[in-house]
C-alpha positions in Angstrom: 20.8 -31.6 11.1 22.8 -31.9 7.9 24.0 -28.8 6.2 21.6 -27.6 3.5 22.0 -24.7 1.1 19.0 -22.6 -0.1 19.4 -21.8 -3.8 17.4 -19.6 -6.2 15.7 -22.0 -8.7 16.0 -20.5 -12.2 12.5 -20.0 -13.7 13.6 -21.3 -17.1 14.6 -24.6 -15.7 12.0 -25.1 -12.9 8.8 -23.6 -14.4 6.0 -26.2 -14.2 7.8 -28.5 -11.7 5.0 -30.5 -10.1 4.9 -30.5 -6.3 3.1 -33.7 -5.0 1.3 -32.0 -2.1 -1.1 -34.4 -0.2 -2.0 -35.1 3.3 -4.3 -37.2 5.5 -5.6 -35.8 8.8 -7.7 -37.0 11.7 -8.8 -33.5 12.7 -9.3 -30.1 11.0 -10.8 -26.7 11.5 -14.5 -26.6 11.0 -15.9 -23.3 9.9 -19.1 -22.1 11.6 -20.5 -19.1 9.7 -23.7 -17.3 10.5 -25.1 -14.1 8.9 -28.3 -12.3 10.0 -30.6 -10.1 8.1 -28.6 -7.0 8.9 -25.5 -8.8 7.6 -23.9 -9.1 11.0 -21.5 -12.1 10.6 -20.3 -14.5 13.3 -17.4 -16.7 12.2 -15.9 -19.4 14.3 -13.0 -21.8 13.5 -13.1 -24.9 15.7 -10.4 -27.6 15.6 -12.5 -30.8 15.5 -11.6 -34.5 15.6 -12.9 -36.6 12.7 -14.5 -40.0 12.6 -12.8 -40.9 9.3 -9.5 -39.3 8.1 -9.8 -36.4 5.6 -7.5 -37.1 2.6 -6.4 -34.4 0.2 -4.4 -34.8 -3.0 -3.8 -31.8 -5.2 -4.8 -33.5 -8.4 -8.4 -34.3 -7.4 -9.7 -31.0 -8.9 -7.1 -30.9 -11.7 -5.3 -28.1 -9.8 -1.8 -29.6 -9.1 0.7 -27.4 -7.4 3.5 -26.3 -9.7 6.3 -23.8 -9.6 6.3 -20.6 -11.5 2.6 -20.6 -12.5 1.7 -17.9 -15.0 -0.6 -16.2 -12.5 2.4 -15.4 -10.3 4.6 -13.7 -13.0 7.1 -12.2 -10.5 7.5 -15.3 -8.3 10.8 -16.5 -7.0 11.4 -20.1 -6.0 14.1 -21.1 -3.5 14.9 -24.7 -3.2 17.1 -27.3 -1.4 18.6 -29.9 -3.6 20.3 -33.3 -3.0 22.4 -33.6 -6.1 19.9 -32.6 -8.9 16.9 -33.7 -6.9 14.6 -31.1 -5.4 13.8 -32.1 -1.8 12.2 -28.8 -0.5 11.1 -25.6 -2.0 9.4 -22.3 -1.1 8.0 -19.9 -3.7 7.1 -16.3 -3.0 6.5 -13.0 -4.7 6.2 -9.4 -3.5 2.7 -7.8 -3.7 3.9 -4.3 -4.5 0.5 -2.7 -4.1 0.3 -3.9 -0.5 4.0 -4.2 0.4 3.6 -7.8 1.5 5.5 -10.9 0.6 3.1 -13.8 -0.4 4.3 -17.4 -0.1 2.6 -19.3 -2.9 4.2 -22.8 -2.3 6.0 -24.6 0.4 6.8 -28.2 0.0 9.2 -30.8 1.5 9.7 -34.3 0.0 8.0 -36.8 2.3 11.2 -38.6 3.4 12.8 -35.3 4.3 10.1 -33.9 6.5 10.7 -33.0 10.2 14.3 -32.3 9.5 14.1 -28.5 9.6 14.0 -27.9 5.9 10.6 -26.0 5.9 11.9 -23.9 8.8 15.1 -23.1 6.9 13.1 -22.1 3.8 10.6 -20.0 5.8 13.5 -18.2 7.7 15.0 -17.5 4.3 11.9 -15.8 3.1 11.4 -13.9 6.4 14.9 -12.5 6.0 14.3 -11.7 2.3 11.0 -9.9 3.1 12.7 -8.1 6.0 15.5 -6.9 3.7 13.0 -5.7 1.2 11.1 -3.9 3.9 7.9 -5.8 3.4 5.4 -5.1 6.2 4.2 -8.7 6.4 4.3 -12.2 4.9 1.0 -13.8 3.9 0.0 -17.2 2.6 -3.0 -19.4 2.1 -3.7 -22.9 3.2 -6.8 -24.9 3.9 -8.8 -25.6 7.1 -8.1 -29.3 6.5 -4.3 -29.0 6.2 -3.4 -29.4 9.9 0.3 -30.3 9.3 0.7 -27.0 7.4 -1.3 -25.0 9.9 0.6 -26.4 12.9 3.9 -25.5 11.1 2.8 -22.0 10.2 1.6 -21.3 13.8 4.9 -22.5 15.1 6.5 -19.9 12.7 4.5 -17.0 14.2 1.7 -16.8 11.6 -1.8 -16.0 12.8 -5.3 -16.2 11.2 -6.1 -13.3 8.9 -9.3 -14.3 7.1 -11.2 -16.9 5.1 -12.6 -17.3 1.7 -15.7 -19.5 1.7 -15.9 -20.2 -2.1 -12.3 -20.4 -3.3 -12.4 -24.0 -4.5 -16.1 -24.8 -4.8 -19.4 -23.1 -3.8 -19.7 -25.5 -0.9 -16.2 -25.3 0.7 -17.6 -25.2 4.2 -19.6 -28.3 3.7 -16.7 -30.0 2.0 -14.5 -29.1 5.0 -11.8 -27.5 2.9 -12.0 -23.7 3.3 -9.2 -21.3 2.2 -7.5 -19.6 5.2 -5.3 -16.6 4.9 -2.5 -16.4 7.4 -0.2 -13.5 8.2 3.2 -13.0 9.8 3.9 -9.5 11.0 7.3 -8.0 11.4 
């Protein structure tokens, strides 16, 4: 692997940088949710093959991924550049109230995928969180984002929970449910 350097991306320069996150998958995690009259809940995530590919683009709901969003005021973004071109980035912030580090963005430019850049960035954040004595790293992704899920599982993350109505009121039916993942130190 070529030698890459992880650099802090200055907020003033990189705020609002669009990250073209999209994917197409032939399988995803289906959510099976049941609740009885006593509010006992059964939740099951089942990796399922699809008849037609599921395609996601982050502009379809006018919610494009961008660096340094206002709702993450204390975020820090770390990137890998080729010249002046951003080829990979991870954004995170410390949740002081819970002593966890939250990853808000992880993106690698398509032509640079599978070259270890995401691993380099994730290891950087793991080291950062460890030095800051955070108790865990958390992040969210979707049941449909198999490339991300497979990567996070390879990095030691595990399921931590779901949110059934994050994007729409029918996320389960739409097959795009928010998953929370956690990495414990």
